[in-house]
C-alpha positions as CSV (number, residue, x, y, z in Angstrom):
1,M,0.0,0.0,0.0
2,F,1.0,3.6,-0.5
3,S,2.0,5.7,2.4
4,P,0.2,9.1,2.8
5,S,3.4,10.9,1.5
6,Q,3.4,8.7,-1.6
7,M,-0.2,9.4,-2.2
8,E,0.4,13.2,-1.8
9,Q,3.3,13.0,-4.2
10,Y,1.2,11.3,-6.8
11,R,-1.6,13.8,-6.5
12,R,0.7,16.9,-6.4
13,E,3.5,15.8,-8.8
14,G,1.8,13.4,-11.2
15,Y,4.0,10.4,-10.1
16,A,5.1,8.4,-7.1
17,V,8.2,6.2,-6.7
18,Y,7.9,3.0,-4.7
19,H,11.4,1.8,-4.0
20,D,12.1,-1.9,-3.4
21,F,8.6,-2.9,-4.5
22,L,10.1,-6.1,-5.9
23,S,12.7,-8.0,-3.9
24,P,16.1,-8.6,-5.5
25,A,15.1,-12.3,-6.0
26,E,11.8,-11.3,-7.7
27,A,13.5,-8.9,-10.1
28,A,16.2,-11.5,-10.9
29,A,13.5,-14.1,-11.7
30,L,11.8,-11.7,-14.1
31,R,15.1,-10.9,-15.8
32,A,15.7,-14.6,-16.2
33,E,12.3,-15.0,-17.8
34,L,13.1,-12.2,-20.2
35,D,16.4,-13.8,-21.2
36,A,14.5,-17.0,-22.0
37,I,11.9,-15.1,-24.1
38,A,14.6,-13.2,-26.0
39,A,16.8,-16.2,-26.7
40,G,17.3,-17.0,-30.4
41,N,15.5,-14.0,-31.9
42,T,17.3,-11.9,-34.5
43,L,16.4,-8.8,-36.6
44,A,16.0,-11.2,-39.6
45,S,14.0,-13.8,-37.7
46,H,11.6,-13.0,-34.9
47,D,7.9,-13.1,-34.1
48,K,6.7,-9.6,-35.0
49,T,3.5,-10.2,-33.1
50,R,5.4,-10.6,-29.8
51,M,8.4,-8.3,-30.2
52,E,10.0,-5.3,-31.9
53,M,13.8,-5.4,-32.7
54,E,16.2,-2.4,-32.6
55,P,16.4,-1.4,-36.2
56,D,20.1,-0.2,-36.3
57,Q,21.8,-3.6,-36.2
58,P,22.8,-6.3,-38.7
59,P,20.3,-9.0,-39.7
60,E,21.8,-11.4,-37.2
61,G,21.6,-8.8,-34.4
62,R,19.8,-9.9,-31.3
63,L,18.9,-6.6,-29.7
64,I,15.2,-6.4,-28.9
65,R,13.6,-3.0,-28.5
66,R,10.2,-4.0,-27.1
67,L,8.2,-7.0,-26.0
68,Y,4.4,-6.7,-26.7
69,E,1.9,-7.7,-24.0
70,P,4.0,-9.8,-21.7
71,C,1.2,-9.9,-19.1
72,T,-1.0,-11.7,-21.7
73,H,1.6,-14.1,-23.1
74,Y,3.8,-15.1,-20.2
75,P,2.6,-16.4,-16.8
76,S,5.2,-14.8,-14.6
77,F,4.3,-11.3,-15.8
78,R,0.6,-12.1,-15.8
79,A,0.8,-13.1,-12.1
80,L,2.5,-9.8,-11.3
81,S,-0.2,-7.8,-13.0
82,D,-2.9,-9.6,-11.0
83,S,-1.1,-9.5,-7.7
84,A,-2.9,-8.1,-4.7
85,K,0.1,-6.0,-3.7
86,L,0.1,-4.2,-7.0
87,L,-3.7,-3.9,-7.3
88,D,-4.0,-2.6,-3.8
89,C,-1.8,0.4,-4.8
90,V,-3.7,0.9,-8.1
91,A,-7.0,0.9,-6.2
92,Q,-5.7,3.7,-3.9
93,L,-5.2,5.8,-7.0
94,L,-8.2,4.9,-9.2
95,G,-10.9,3.3,-7.0
96,P,-12.2,-0.2,-6.5
97,D,-13.2,-1.1,-10.1
98,L,-10.1,-1.6,-12.2
99,V,-9.5,-2.7,-15.8
100,F,-6.1,-3.9,-16.9
101,H,-5.3,-2.0,-20.1
102,Y,-2.0,-3.1,-21.7
103,S,1.6,-4.1,-21.0
104,K,4.9,-3.9,-22.7
105,I,8.6,-4.2,-21.9
106,N,11.0,-1.5,-23.2
107,M,14.4,-3.2,-23.3
108,K,16.9,-0.3,-23.7
109,P,19.8,-2.5,-24.6
110,P,23.4,-1.2,-24.0
111,H,24.9,1.4,-26.3
112,I,21.8,1.7,-28.5
113,G,18.5,1.6,-26.6
114,S,16.1,3.8,-28.6
115,V,15.1,7.3,-27.5
116,V,11.5,7.9,-26.3
117,E,10.6,11.5,-27.0
118,W,8.3,13.7,-24.7
119,H,4.7,12.6,-24.7
120,Q,1.7,12.1,-22.5
121,D,0.1,8.7,-22.5
122,W,-3.5,10.0,-22.6
123,S,-2.8,11.4,-26.0
124,Y,-2.5,7.9,-27.4
125,Y,-5.7,6.5,-25.8
126,P,-8.2,9.3,-25.0
127,L,-10.6,8.3,-22.3
128,T,-13.8,9.9,-20.9
129,N,-11.9,10.7,-17.7
130,R,-8.2,10.8,-16.6
131,D,-8.3,8.0,-14.1
132,S,-5.5,6.0,-15.8
133,V,-2.1,5.1,-14.5
134,S,1.1,3.8,-16.1
135,I,3.3,1.7,-13.8
136,L,7.0,1.2,-14.7
137,F,9.0,-1.6,-13.0
138,Y,12.7,-1.1,-13.3
139,L,14.1,-4.6,-13.8
140,D,17.6,-3.3,-13.9
141,D,19.2,-0.5,-12.0
142,A,18.2,2.7,-13.9
143,A,20.2,5.9,-14.0
144,V,20.6,8.8,-16.4
145,K,23.5,7.1,-18.2
146,N,21.3,4.1,-19.2
147,G,18.2,6.0,-20.0
148,C,16.0,6.2,-16.9
149,L,12.6,7.7,-17.1
150,Q,12.3,11.5,-17.0
151,V,9.2,13.4,-16.1
152,I,7.9,16.9,-15.9
153,P,6.2,17.2,-12.5
154,R,2.9,18.9,-11.9
155,R,2.0,19.2,-15.6
156,H,-0.6,16.5,-15.3
157,L,-3.2,18.9,-13.9
158,G,-3.2,21.1,-17.0
159,P,-4.7,20.5,-20.5
160,L,-3.2,17.9,-22.9
161,M,-0.2,19.3,-24.8
162,D,-0.3,19.4,-28.6
163,H,0.9,16.1,-30.1
164,T,0.0,17.0,-33.7
165,S,1.5,18.5,-36.9
166,G,0.0,18.8,-40.3
167,G,-3.3,17.6,-38.9
168,F,-2.0,14.2,-37.8
169,F,-1.0,12.7,-34.5
170,R,2.7,12.4,-34.1
171,G,3.0,10.5,-30.9
172,R,5.2,13.2,-29.3
173,I,4.7,16.7,-27.9
174,T,5.0,19.1,-30.8
175,A,4.6,22.2,-28.6
176,E,7.7,23.6,-26.9
177,V,8.8,21.5,-23.9
178,D,10.7,23.3,-21.2
179,E,13.3,20.6,-20.5
180,S,14.7,22.6,-17.6
181,Q,11.8,21.3,-15.6
182,A,12.6,17.6,-16.4
183,L,13.3,15.4,-13.5
184,P,15.2,12.0,-14.0
185,L,13.8,9.2,-11.9
186,E,16.7,6.9,-11.0
187,G,16.1,3.7,-9.1
188,K,17.5,0.3,-8.2
189,A,16.1,-2.9,-9.8
190,G,12.8,-3.5,-8.2
191,S,11.8,0.1,-7.9
192,V,8.4,1.0,-9.4
193,I,7.1,4.3,-10.7
194,F,3.4,5.0,-10.7
195,M,2.7,7.8,-13.3
196,H,-0.4,9.7,-14.1
197,C,-1.6,9.3,-17.7
198,M,-1.2,13.1,-18.2
199,T,2.4,13.4,-16.9
200,P,4.8,14.3,-19.7
201,H,7.7,11.8,-19.8
202,A,10.6,10.7,-22.0
203,S,13.9,8.8,-21.9
204,V,17.1,9.2,-23.8
205,T,19.3,6.7,-25.6
206,N,21.1,4.2,-23.4
207,T,24.8,5.2,-23.9
208,S,26.1,2.9,-21.2
209,A,27.2,-0.8,-21.1
210,Q,24.2,-1.7,-18.9
211,P,20.7,-2.6,-20.0
212,R,17.7,-0.8,-18.7
213,R,14.8,-3.2,-19.0
214,T,11.5,-1.8,-17.8
215,L,8.1,-3.5,-17.6
216,I,5.2,-1.1,-18.2
217,L,1.6,-1.8,-17.2
218,S,-1.4,0.4,-17.6
219,Y,-4.7,0.3,-15.6
220,R,-7.7,2.5,-15.8
221,A,-10.9,3.0,-13.8
222,A,-13.7,0.8,-15.1
223,D,-15.8,3.9,-15.9
224,A,-13.0,5.5,-17.9
225,F,-14.2,4.5,-21.4
226,P,-12.1,4.9,-24.6
227,I,-12.9,7.5,-27.2
228,Y,-13.0,5.9,-30.6
229,C,-10.3,7.2,-33.0
230,G,-10.1,4.5,-35.7
231,V,-8.3,1.1,-35.8
232,M,-5.7,2.1,-33.2
233,S,-8.5,2.4,-30.6
234,T,-9.2,-1.3,-30.6
235,S,-5.7,-2.6,-30.7
236,A,-5.6,-3.2,-26.9
237,D,-9.0,-4.8,-26.7
238,P,-7.8,-8.5,-26.8
239,H,-5.8,-7.8,-23.6
240,L,-8.3,-5.9,-21.6
241,R,-9.6,-7.6,-18.5
242,L,-11.4,-6.7,-15.3
243,V,-8.9,-7.3,-12.4
244,R,-10.9,-6.0,-9.5
245,G,-14.5,-4.9,-8.7
246,R,-17.1,-4.7,-11.4
247,W,-17.4,-3.6,-15.0
248,A,-19.0,-0.2,-15.3
249,T,-22.4,0.2,-17.0
250,A,-22.0,4.0,-17.6
251,A,-19.0,6.2,-18.6
252,R,-17.9,8.9,-16.2
253,V,-17.2,12.0,-18.3
254,T,-15.0,14.7,-16.7
255,E,-13.7,16.4,-19.8
256,T,-15.5,19.1,-21.9
257,T,-13.1,18.6,-24.8
258,I,-11.1,15.5,-25.5
259,P,-8.4,15.7,-28.3
260,V,-8.7,12.7,-30.6
261,P,-5.6,11.4,-32.4
262,R,-5.8,11.2,-36.1
263,Y,-3.3,8.7,-37.3
264,E,-1.7,9.1,-40.8
265,T,-0.9,5.4,-41.0
266,K,-1.3,2.3,-38.8
267,I,1.8,1.9,-36.6
268,A,3.2,-0.8,-34.5
269,S,4.5,1.2,-31.6
270,L,5.4,4.6,-30.2
271,Y,8.9,4.1,-31.5
272,E,7.7,3.8,-35.1
273,L,5.4,6.7,-34.9
274,Q,8.0,9.1,-33.4
275,A,10.6,7.9,-36.0
276,Q,8.1,8.7,-38.8
277,A,7.6,12.2,-37.3
278,R,11.3,12.8,-37.2
279,A,11.8,11.7,-40.8
280,A,9.0,13.9,-42.0
281,E,10.5,16.9,-40.2
282,Q,13.9,16.3,-41.9
283,Q,12.3,16.2,-45.3
284,A,10.3,19.4,-44.8
């Protein structure tokens, strides 16, 4: 459970850090599971429905950029996503009726781990209210040198920042970002960050020799219903599940205006969308 100070930090700053949420043995077991999942995959030969490879490597390269939906496909990660210890914390933030939304693992391999540009999660999946939380489990020690999460505190209470250019959603903040306000969130393996869906965040390339594997889960209040915005709206539907309480029979609407992302093309991930945006800017 969260302490009163952690709850206050989440409400005020838009995030809370829970150090030592996982024991060293629990973090090590998940890393071992990751190693087994990753074994044998290459850029030229891998299951594109389960993972995304780092693009800047030779065909025989084995560096994975992201694993899709580990909490659907792999029992160890599913068990963590359903654990009472985790859901008790989520319920403190969102209430008693909880829906599991999605999961992924950003691998951030040494010397290459892809950059993630500034964005707010709610821009990708607009909901009828803002009761959605992203939860990041550091499976390795995370520091600035290997690309730890960076956030801009207290921005979660304002309106959604612009993520569009040319009329299309770009998956990154296109308005000016004051990076002087950015706060790196370093932590040991087993640390967990609970982040509001409106908190701007990013991470830089991993320039170190150490990996920075991070499991990311998202939950939302059962009465936070998605706003339809085309095929990307339903991509997470096969993985949704009620994890506590009851399904809602009515949407709770707290927003007078909800920006709806208009995708120029169907994309596999944030990485691909942000790369497309950078390429378009270079050609302009």
